[in-house]
N, C-alpha and C positions, 0 to 999 in steps of 0.2 A: 551402532556400535559398528565399527569398521571391520572392511572383509579380512583385513589382517588381525584384527581382535578375536574374527569370530575364528578363525584359523588356530590361531593360537589357545583359544579356549578350549577347542575340541579337542587338540592333541596335547592338552597340557599334562605332563606327566609320562610322556612316552618316553622310552629310551631305547636304546639299541638292541633290546632282550624283548621289547614291548612285542605284542600279538599284531600283525600287521592285515587289515581289513581293505585293502583297495584293489583295484583293476583299472585297467587300461590306459593308454600312453597318451595320445593327443588331447584326448580327454578321460581325466581320470577321476573316478569315483571309491569314494571312502566310506563305507558305512561306521553307525555309532548307535549305542544303544543297547539295551538287554528286551527280553520278552516282557519282565515284570518291573523295568524301572519305568521312570516318567514317561520317557519316549523311545523312538526309534527316528534315525535318519540318515542323511547322508551330505556330504560335502562333495560339490561337484567342480574340478580343477577344468580349466581350458572348454568351460562352456561358449560355444558359439554365440555371438553377439547377434540380435534381430529377430528371435525366433517369438512368436506371438504367443502367449502362455493362455491355454483353451483350457478354462477350468473345468469344463462340463465332460471333456474328452479325459481330463486326468482323474475326475470322479468315475466315470464310464471304467475306467482301465481299474481303477481300486476298488470297484464294486465285484468286477469278476474275479479276483482273489480273496478277498477279506474274508473273514469266517463268518459263521450264523446261519449259512446256507442248511438244507433240508438235509443233505446226507456229509456234512461237514462240522469242526468243532462247535459248539453251541457259545461258546465265548462271543461277545456282540461289540465291536469296534466300528465306530463310525468311518475311521479313516479318510479323516479330512486332511489334505496335505496345506501344508503352512510353508511356504516359500519366503524364507526370513531376509535372503540377500540376493544378490546378482540380477534383479530385475527391476527397471522402471518403467510406469506407465504402462504395464502388461508385455512389456518386452524383455526378453533375454539383454543386459549389458555387456557381455563378454566376462565378467568378472565373476569368480568364486561365485559360486550358487550352496546354499544353505537349506537343507528341506529339514522338515520336521514333522512328526505324525505321531500323537500324543497316543500312550495307553490308557484308555478309560476303563476297562473291564477286565484287570490283571485280578485273579484270585488266589495270591500266595499260599494260603493255608493249605492249599490242596498239594504243596510240596513240603510239608512239614518232616517228609522222612529223609528229605535230605540235610546233610551229605553223608549221612549215616549210610543209608541202605539205596544205592545206587542202581537206577532202571540199566534191567538189560537192554541191548541195541542201542542205548544213549552214550553221551559222550559224559553224563555227570562224574564218574568215577575220574577218566583220564584229565579232566579240565580241573579237578579239585587236586589231582596230583601237580598238573603242570604249573598250578598257581599258588602252591603250598596252602591250600585251604582258602584262598581269598576269592573266586570267583564268584559271583550271583548264579546259582545253578537253576532259580527256578523257572521254570518253563522252558528249559535249554539254554539260558542265559544269553550271552551272544553268538551262541550256535543254532538258536533258534530260528524256524522259518517267518518268525515275526519280523525279522530284518529282510525279508524279501520285499516287505512292504514299500519302501523308500525308492529299492529297485526300479519297479514297475512304477513309480511317480516320475522317474527320472527319466525312462523308456518313454512315458507319455507325453514329456515336455519336447523328446526330440524326436519324435516318429515323424513329423512332418517333415524331416531332412530328408528322411529315404523315401519319404512316400513321393517328394518333389523329385525324385531321380528316377522314379516309377518301380523301386522296391516293394513288394508285398508280403508281409510274413502274417503264418496264419498256421494255427493251431489247434488239436483235437486230443482228447483221449482216446488211442487205439486200441488199450487194451484193458480190463481189469480182473485179477485171475486168469483164470482160462477162457473168459469172455474177449473175442477178438474183434474189432470192427472194421470195415471196410477203409481204404486206402483214404484220405482227406480228399483227393481229387477225384474220386468216386463217388462221392457225398454230395446232397443236397448243397446248394450253393448257402440257404438260411439253415439256422437252427429250426428245426422241423416242430419240434414241439416241445412239452416240458422236461419229459425226461433228456431231451437232448441237449436242453439248458442246463438241467441239475448237472449232469452228467459230464457237460464240456466235449459232449462226443457227436459229431454230426450225421452220423451212421444212427436213424431210428429204431431199427431192429435192435441193434446192438445196446443202444442207451437203454431200453426198456428191460432188457436182459442185465445190464449193470444195475439199476435202479431196484429190479427186486433180487438181485443178490444181496447187496449191501443192507437192505431191509431186514434180511435173514440172517447177516453177518452179525447186526447190532444186537441181536438177542444171544449169540454165542461169545460176546465179550470180546470180538479178537478184531483182527485188522488184516488187509491184505495189499498185494502189491501191484503195479499198475504200470501204464506205458503213457508217454506223449508223444505224439507224432509233430512235426513240425514241416510244413512247405514254404520256401523262400523262393518267390519268381524276381524276376527284373534285375536281377544284379548286374551290373556293370562288367564287360567281359576284362578278366584281368585281375579284377579286384581282389588285393590279399596281398601277403608279402610271403617272401620264400621260408621255409622251415619253420621257424617256432612260432610264428604270427601268420602262417597260414589261416585259410577260412575256417579250416577245420581244426589243426591246433588251436587257435583261439576261441573259436568257439565251444569246442570239446574241456578247454580248463574252465570258461564260464559254467557250462551247465553241470559240469562234475564239482560245482562249487556249491550248486543248488542243496539244501539239506534233503537228504536219504536219497540224493542221484546216486546209482548202483552200475550204470552204464550206458554209452551213447553209441549210437550208428550213424554212417552216414550211408549213403545212396544203397546200395543193394547191401553192405556192412559184411556180418560173417556168412553172409551166403554166398560171398565170393570165394570162401573156402572151397567149395565144390563146384566150381567154375574153373574153364579153361580159358588162357589168355584170351583165344580169338572169339569165344561167348563175352569175356569183359568188356574186353575193347569198345570202345564208340568211336565210330568213324565220324571223320568231318563231311560236312556238305555246305550247301549254301555258296556264296561266291565270297570271294577274297575280302571284300567291301564288309560283307555280312556273314561271316562263316555261324555254322549250326552243328551241333553234334546230331547224331542219326540215332536211332533206336528208340525200344519203348519207354527204358528208364535210364536215360543215360546219367551220369555223375555230372552234379551241378559245379564241381570243384576238383581240378586236376594240379596235382604238386603244391597245392594250396591256394590257388588261383581260382578266380569265378571264371566258369566255362560259358554263362549264358542259359545252360539249362537250368531247371527246375532244382533248388538242393533240397534234399531231403533227410531228415534227421529225426532220429527216434531216442528218446532218452527213458531208460527205465528207473522206476525208483520201488524203494523197498517197502514191506509193508509200515506203518507207522508204528514204532518201539513201545509208547504210550498205551497199555491197553488195561481193560480191568480185570481181564482174566489171571490170576493167582500165577506167579511166576517164582523158582527158586531160585535165589541168587545173594550174594552175599553180603551179609551185614558187616560194616568195617567197625561198629561198634561193639559187637558181641563177638565177631570173630567167625561167627559160624551162618551159613546157607541157610535163609528164613524164606517164607513165601511173603510178595510184594503185591501188593493189589494198588495199581495207581489208578486215582479216582480223578477225577475233575473231566475237563471239556476237551476233547482230542479227535482229530479225524480218524475215520475208518480204514482211508484210503487218501492219499496225496495226489494223484492224477489228476482230479478235478480243477481244485484249487493250483497246479502246479500249472496247468497251460499257460495264464498269465502271466508265471513267472519266465517259462522258455520262450515264451514271445517277446519278453521285455531283456532278457540277459540277449537274446539274438539282436534285437534292435541298438542295444547299447555296443556290443561288440562290432557289429557291421556299420554302426557310425564311427566309430573310432579307426575304422580301417578306410573307411571312405574317405575320413578327414587326412588320416595319413597317405592316401593315395592321390591326393588332388582331385578325387569327385565331386568333393562338396566344399562350397564358398568358408573358410573360417575368418 
């Protein structure tokens, strides 16, 4: 099948009023699929040629995100990535790349209450109205976090490009409920123990408390909010574009598109409200050839351009909306508010699985900006 035919197949039936699920400029990613359909995947246009496909690295990235963990949804998906085009002899050839990930463990009967009894906190009712009742709402449909799987796969393919110019992207869970971890740069370099691995939190003390709390929370049939911290080092001085495609705006848009994301903070974030300019300003030092910012925690980007300092980001996630605790909500069929108990397999917290997605979003956006700015060969 030709690349042209692949694109025509994926986008068949779309018109100007159709929903758009794309991001990126030099390299453009378009998602497709639904949580309970046969597959999820992505079309990548502008994929640079010459990238060696490391299947082991891709699967390792997928394993960090996939369900089935001790404190996540019990849905069992192997998340095997199939690359259907854009690769020859294990190397990208510069043509559009299509990625497919099969859905093998969807349990649609868990959503028999839809569309008549939409879940609180979910897009069920809104998408039902938007599509005039035609949307596949099972498991969140096109709005499901299931569609983050191809984003992680694409980022795993692209990551060697950023590594080659010295960029390192690393995240961990920095908070679950009221339990807060130390900053990622203050934690051990390795994942200290099983709780750290399960929680995706590099602070062993905080990870232990988080694990204990989630064990208790499960018995209460509820969920909780969380926060992911990301630290990016090695960004070339000046990477980014002015205004709307600056490092922070571009990353913020991508992070806020992750299902359940409710806020993004850069550097000192909202704490800057309580600071004076003389406290917040970071002076330059070093040399004219190698300028560096002074200070304890200088901003990693200024006016949308990378400053050379570590770029620190926090992404807040709301509690997962699908919970087994009874919730009173409108039944469209009866016209009355009735108790809804959501059955099925759902995450009690988003943070641990979101770490891989936050890292992947950053990888994609920074690769796109690096290609646009001429920092990478395209």
